[in-house]
C-alpha positions in Angstrom: -27.8 -30.2 96.5 -26.6 -28.7 93.2 -28.9 -30.9 91.2 -31.8 -30.2 93.5 -31.2 -26.4 93.1 -31.1 -26.8 89.3 -34.4 -28.7 89.3 -36.0 -26.1 91.6 -34.9 -23.3 89.2 -36.1 -25.3 86.2 -39.4 -26.1 87.8 -40.0 -22.5 88.8 -40.7 -21.6 85.2 -42.9 -24.7 84.6 -46.6 -24.1 85.2 -48.5 -26.8 87.1 -51.5 -26.2 84.9 -52.9 -23.8 82.2 -53.2 -20.1 83.1 -56.5 -19.1 84.5 -59.0 -17.6 82.1 -61.2 -15.4 84.3 -64.9 -15.3 83.5 -66.7 -12.1 82.7 -68.2 -12.1 86.2 -64.7 -12.5 87.7 -63.4 -9.5 85.7 -66.3 -7.4 86.8 -65.7 -8.3 90.4 -62.0 -7.5 90.3 -62.6 -4.2 88.5 -65.1 -3.3 91.3 -62.7 -4.2 94.0 -59.9 -2.2 92.4 -62.2 0.8 91.9 -63.6 0.8 95.5 -60.1 0.3 97.0 -58.6 2.9 94.7 -61.2 5.6 95.5 -60.8 4.9 99.3 -56.9 4.9 99.2 -56.7 8.0 96.9 -59.1 9.8 99.3 -57.0 8.7 102.2 -53.8 9.9 100.5 -55.2 13.3 99.8 -56.6 13.6 103.3 -53.2 12.8 104.8 -50.9 14.5 102.4 -49.8 17.0 105.0 -49.5 14.4 107.8 -46.5 12.4 106.6 -44.1 11.7 109.5 -40.4 11.0 109.2 -38.4 9.1 111.9 -35.0 10.8 112.5 -32.2 9.5 114.7 -30.9 12.4 116.8 -28.6 10.4 118.9 -27.5 6.8 119.3 -30.6 4.9 120.5 -32.8 8.0 120.3 -35.3 8.7 117.5 -37.7 11.5 117.0 -40.7 11.5 114.7 -41.1 14.9 112.9 -43.8 15.9 110.3 -42.7 16.5 106.7 -44.8 18.6 104.5 -45.1 17.0 101.1 -46.4 19.8 98.9 -47.9 19.2 95.4 -45.2 16.8 94.4 -45.6 14.6 97.4 -49.4 14.6 97.0 -49.0 13.4 93.4 -46.6 10.7 94.5 -49.0 9.4 97.1 -52.0 9.4 94.7 -49.9 7.6 92.1 -48.9 4.9 94.7 -52.6 4.4 95.6 -53.7 4.3 92.0 -51.0 1.8 90.9 -51.4 -0.5 93.9 -55.2 -0.6 93.6 -55.4 -0.6 89.8 -53.0 -3.6 89.5 -55.6 -5.7 91.3 -57.7 -5.8 88.2 -55.2 -8.4 86.8 -54.7 -10.4 90.0 -56.3 -13.6 88.5 -54.7 -13.5 85.1 -51.2 -12.4 86.1 -51.0 -13.0 89.9 -47.2 -12.9 90.3 -46.7 -9.8 88.2 -49.4 -8.0 90.3 -47.7 -9.1 93.5 -44.4 -7.7 92.4 -46.0 -4.3 91.4 -48.0 -4.0 94.6 -45.0 -5.0 96.7 -42.9 -2.3 95.1 -45.6 0.3 95.7 -45.9 -0.9 99.4 -42.1 -0.6 99.9 -42.2 3.0 98.5 -45.1 4.0 100.8 -44.2 6.2 103.8 -44.6 4.4 107.2 -47.2 6.9 108.5 -49.6 6.3 105.6 -49.1 2.6 105.2 -52.8 2.1 104.7 -52.3 3.7 101.3 -51.1 0.4 99.8 -51.2 -2.2 102.7 -54.7 -3.5 101.9 -53.8 -3.9 98.2 -50.7 -5.8 99.3 -52.9 -8.3 101.3 -55.2 -8.9 98.4 -52.2 -9.3 96.0 -50.7 -11.9 98.3 -54.0 -13.8 98.4 -54.3 -13.7 94.6 -50.8 -15.0 94.1 -51.4 -17.9 96.5 -54.7 -18.9 95.0 -54.4 -18.2 91.2 -50.8 -18.5 90.2 -50.1 -21.7 88.1 -46.3 -21.4 88.9 -46.3 -23.1 92.3 -42.5 -23.2 92.8 -42.1 -19.5 91.9 -45.1 -18.6 94.1 -43.7 -20.4 97.1 -40.5 -18.4 96.6 -42.2 -15.0 95.9 -44.7 -15.0 98.7 -42.2 -15.2 101.7 -39.9 -12.8 99.9 -42.5 -10.2 99.5 -43.8 -10.5 103.1 -40.2 -10.4 104.4 -39.4 -7.3 102.4 -42.4 -5.5 103.6 -41.9 -6.6 107.2 -38.2 -5.5 107.4 -38.2 -2.4 105.2 -38.8 0.2 108.0 -42.5 0.0 107.3 -42.8 -2.8 109.8 -45.6 -1.1 111.7 -49.0 -2.4 110.6 -51.7 0.2 110.0 -54.0 1.0 112.8 -57.7 0.5 111.9 -59.9 3.4 113.1 -62.8 2.6 115.3 -65.4 3.7 112.8 -64.2 0.9 110.4 -64.5 -1.9 113.0 -68.1 -2.7 112.0 -67.0 -2.8 108.4 -64.3 -5.3 109.2 -66.9 -7.6 110.9 -69.6 -7.2 108.3 -67.3 -7.5 105.3 -66.1 -11.1 106.0 -69.7 -12.1 106.8 -70.8 -10.7 103.4 -68.0 -12.5 101.6 -68.9 -15.8 103.4 -72.5 -15.3 102.4 -71.6 -14.7 98.7 -69.3 -17.7 98.8 -72.0 -19.9 100.2 -74.4 -18.7 97.5 -71.8 -19.4 94.8 -71.2 -22.9 96.3 -74.9 -23.6 96.1 -75.1 -22.4 92.5 -72.2 -24.6 91.5 -73.8 -27.5 93.3 -77.1 -26.9 91.4 -75.2 -26.6 88.1 -73.3 -29.9 88.9 -76.6 -31.7 89.5 -78.0 -30.3 86.3 -75.0 -31.5 84.4 -75.2 -34.9 86.0 -78.9 -35.2 85.1 -78.1 -34.2 81.5 -75.3 -36.8 81.4 -77.7 -39.5 82.6 -80.2 -38.5 80.0 -77.5 -38.6 77.3 -76.4 -42.1 78.5 -80.0 -43.3 78.4 -80.4 -41.9 74.9 -77.2 -43.6 73.8 -78.4 -46.9 75.3 -81.7 -46.5 73.5 -79.9 -45.8 70.2 -77.8 -48.9 70.7 -80.8 -51.0 71.3 -82.5 -49.7 68.2 -79.3 -50.4 66.2 -79.2 -53.9 67.6 -82.8 -54.5 66.7 -82.2 -53.2 63.2 -79.2 -55.6 62.9 -81.4 -58.5 64.0 -84.1 -57.5 61.6 -81.6 -57.6 58.8 -80.4 -61.0 60.0 -84.0 -62.3 60.0 -84.5 -60.8 56.6 -81.5 -62.6 55.2 -82.5 -65.9 56.7 -86.2 -65.9 55.9 -86.1 -64.3 52.4 -83.7 -66.7 50.9 -85.1 -69.9 52.3 -88.8 -68.9 51.9 -88.2 -67.8 48.3 -86.6 -71.1 47.4 -89.4 -73.0 49.2 -92.1 -71.0 47.3 -90.5 -71.8 43.9 -90.0 -75.5 44.8 -93.6 -75.8 46.2 -95.0 -74.3 43.0 -93.0 -76.6 40.8 -94.2 -79.6 42.9 -97.8 -78.5 42.5 -97.4 -78.3 38.7 -95.8 -81.7 38.3 -97.7 -83.5 41.1 -99.9 -85.4 38.6 -97.5 -85.9 35.7 -94.2 -86.6 37.6 -94.9 -87.7 41.1 -91.3 -88.7 41.8 -89.9 -85.2 40.8 -92.7 -83.6 42.9 -91.5 -85.7 45.9 -88.0 -84.5 45.3 -89.2 -80.9 45.2 -91.2 -81.3 48.4 -88.1 -82.9 50.1 -86.2 -79.8 49.0 -88.9 -77.6 50.5 -88.6 -79.6 53.7 -84.8 -79.2 53.7 -85.1 -75.5 53.1 -87.6 -75.2 55.9 -85.3 -77.0 58.3 -82.4 -74.8 57.3 -84.6 -71.7 57.9 -85.7 -72.9 61.3 -82.1 -73.7 62.3 -80.9 -70.2 61.4 -84.0 -68.6 63.0 -83.3 -70.6 66.2 -79.8 -69.2 66.2 -81.0 -65.6 65.8 -83.7 -66.0 68.4 -81.0 -67.6 70.6 -79.0 -64.4 70.3 -82.0 -62.4 71.5 -82.5 -64.8 74.4 -78.8 -64.5 75.4 -79.1 -60.7 75.3 -82.2 -60.8 77.5 -80.5 -63.1 80.0 -77.4 -60.9 80.0 -79.6 -57.9 81.0 -81.4 -60.0 83.7 -78.1 -61.2 85.1 -77.3 -57.6 86.0 -80.4 -57.2 88.2 -79.3 -59.5 91.0 -77.1 -62.4 92.0 -79.9 -64.9 92.0 -81.2 -63.8 88.6 -77.7 -63.8 87.2 -77.0 -67.4 88.3 -80.4 -68.6 86.9 -79.7 -66.8 83.6 -76.3 -68.4 83.4 -77.8 -71.8 83.6 -80.4 -71.1 80.9 -77.6 -69.6 78.8 -75.7 -72.9 78.9 -78.9 -74.8 77.8 -79.7 -72.4 75.0 -76.1 -72.3 73.8 -76.1 -76.1 73.4 -79.0 -75.9 70.9 -77.4 -73.2 68.7 -75.6 -74.1 65.5 -72.7 -72.2 64.0 -73.5 -69.4 61.5 -72.9 -70.3 57.9 -69.7 -69.5 56.2 -67.9 -69.9 52.9 -67.7 -73.6 53.5 -71.5 -73.8 53.1 -71.6 -72.1 49.7 -71.8 -75.4 47.9 -74.9 -76.3 49.8 -76.4 -72.9 49.2 -75.7 -73.2 45.5 -77.2 -76.7 45.5 -80.5 -75.5 47.0 -80.7 -72.7 44.4 -80.1 -75.3 41.6 -83.0 -77.3 43.0 -85.3 -74.4 42.2 -84.4 -74.7 38.5 -81.9 -71.9 38.4 -78.6 -73.1 36.9 -75.7 -71.8 39.1 -71.9 -72.2 38.5 -69.6 -71.9 41.5 -66.0 -71.1 40.9 -63.4 -70.8 43.7 -59.9 -69.4 42.8 -56.9 -68.9 45.0 -55.9 -70.8 48.1 -58.9 -71.1 50.5 -57.9 -70.4 54.1 -59.6 -69.9 57.5 -61.2 -66.4 57.9 -62.8 -64.7 60.9 -66.4 -66.1 61.5 -67.9 -62.6 61.1 -66.2 -62.0 57.8 -67.2 -65.5 56.5 -70.8 -64.8 57.5 -70.8 -61.5 55.7 -69.4 -63.1 52.6 -72.0 -65.9 52.8 -74.8 -63.3 53.1 -73.6 -61.5 50.0 -73.9 -64.6 47.9 -77.1 -65.6 49.5 -78.8 -62.2 49.0 -77.5 -62.0 45.4 -78.8 -65.5 44.5 -82.1 -64.7 46.2 -82.6 -61.6 44.2 -81.8 -63.6 41.0 -84.4 -66.2 41.9 -87.0 -63.5 42.6 -86.2 -61.0 39.8 -84.5 -63.1 37.0 -86.5 -66.3 36.6 -85.1 -68.3 33.7 -81.6 -66.8 33.9 -78.3 -68.5 34.5 -76.1 -67.4 37.5 -72.4 -67.6 38.3 -70.7 -67.3 41.6 -67.0 -66.5 41.8 -65.0 -66.6 45.1 -61.4 -65.3 44.7 -59.0 -65.6 47.6 -56.3 -63.0 47.1 -53.3 -62.3 49.2 -54.8 -59.0 50.6 -58.5 -59.3 49.8 -61.5 -61.6 49.2 -63.5 -61.0 46.1 -67.0 -62.2 45.6 -68.9 -61.9 42.4 -72.5 -63.0 41.6 -73.7 -62.4 38.0 -76.8 -63.5 36.1 -77.8 -63.3 32.5 -81.2 -61.7 33.1 -84.7 -62.9 33.0 -88.3 -62.1 33.9 -89.6 -61.3 37.5 -90.5 -64.4 39.5 -93.3 -65.1 41.9 -91.6 -63.5 44.9 -90.8 -60.2 43.4 -93.6 -58.3 45.3 -92.3 -59.5 48.7 -89.0 -57.6 48.6 -88.5 -54.8 51.2 -85.4 -53.2 49.5 -83.4 -53.6 52.7 -81.2 -56.5 51.6 -78.5 -54.6 49.8 -78.5 -51.9 52.4 -77.9 -54.5 55.1 -75.1 -56.0 53.0 -73.3 -52.7 52.7 -73.5 -52.2 56.5 -72.2 -55.7 57.1 -69.3 -55.2 54.8 -68.5 -51.8 56.2 -67.8 -53.4 59.5 -64.9 -55.3 57.8 -63.9 -52.2 55.7 -65.4 -53.9 52.7 -67.3 -52.5 49.7 -70.3 -53.6 47.7 -70.8 -52.8 44.0 -74.1 -53.6 42.3 -75.5 -52.7 38.9 -76.7 -54.0 35.5 -74.2 -55.6 33.1 -73.7 -54.2 29.6 -74.3 -57.6 28.2 -77.5 -58.0 30.1 -78.3 -59.2 33.5 -77.1 -58.1 36.9 -73.8 -58.1 38.8 -73.0 -58.0 42.5 -69.4 -57.6 43.6 -68.0 -57.5 47.1 -64.4 -56.7 48.1 -63.3 -57.5 51.6 -59.7 -56.7 52.8 -57.9 -59.6 54.4 -54.8 -59.8 56.6 -51.7 -60.9 54.8 -51.2 -64.6 55.5 
């Protein structure tokens, strides 16, 4: 019991939520209520200032009600009570418990014969405390206490409503109900508007996601096609030039073209397989039958897909570039270890794009590829000694390095490019790694 009492006392000062911040319209409404009620009660107090009755006990069990003239001092007291009780209602939403205490005190000080002076303000204050107070435990204790004090303080007689106010008491609640219904309709319309706006925002976010995915796939296609086609163009041109003089070397060049074409087709099939998988995933959400059918096709498509290239395929990549006539040295330092597939793909694309740019923009140069496995990062560097623009220079879109930076940003990596002081070009990528 003692612990429960302590918890109750402690919880009495803990709000169940943030204090209410009334809107401007709510403030205006409360000011209007306080003003109307204040004018009416002050007028009532002035009108009944000479009509205050006092109950006197003249014998055991016998009481007599006698009038007591109030005079100027009594009139000022009644006007003050009416003004305080009505004026406090302006803050009934922001400080409901404090307003209840003030109005209850004014009601207890009001003479019994003029209880209407503060009674209506007391009813509104009780309602405000019950609805707006964030201190639920304190409110549950204060409300019965206030009602009990007013009921047992000698002012236990409820005020009598004159007949001329009966119509007002009927029409008043009807007007309040009509205003509440209108407010409910307005809030419902606002809720529908917000829901529609949210749906539009979600649709826009989905559209942006689709555009982002299309851009990613475009970069993937750019990486796949640009490198292999550039190599194939150079090899085909070399085969054409030596076709008559060195048929055997021309055959080797054409075989290299064929190999590059097959590699390009394999990677293109993988990228298009990703598109097919995305389409089937969307179709699966449209119905159970479509989902089952899409799952079957997904299994068939997935069986034809090959893994994305990684650092293990750098030797093959360098070999294909060497076949174009560009000398390339590959150096691997540190202890190679398995890395996440996405990170390996990004690293492979860095080397692929850098060598492709060298083939296109620095014909006759010598290139060097360095892969350094560090304890906390992977370092890739591709350099060349400089040369003259090749046949595929005009086909560049300028999107390659931008795509590489976006790829590396996914893994918190950085890309540095620029000309070397000794001539040529340098591309360096730094990708953080988890400590082995």
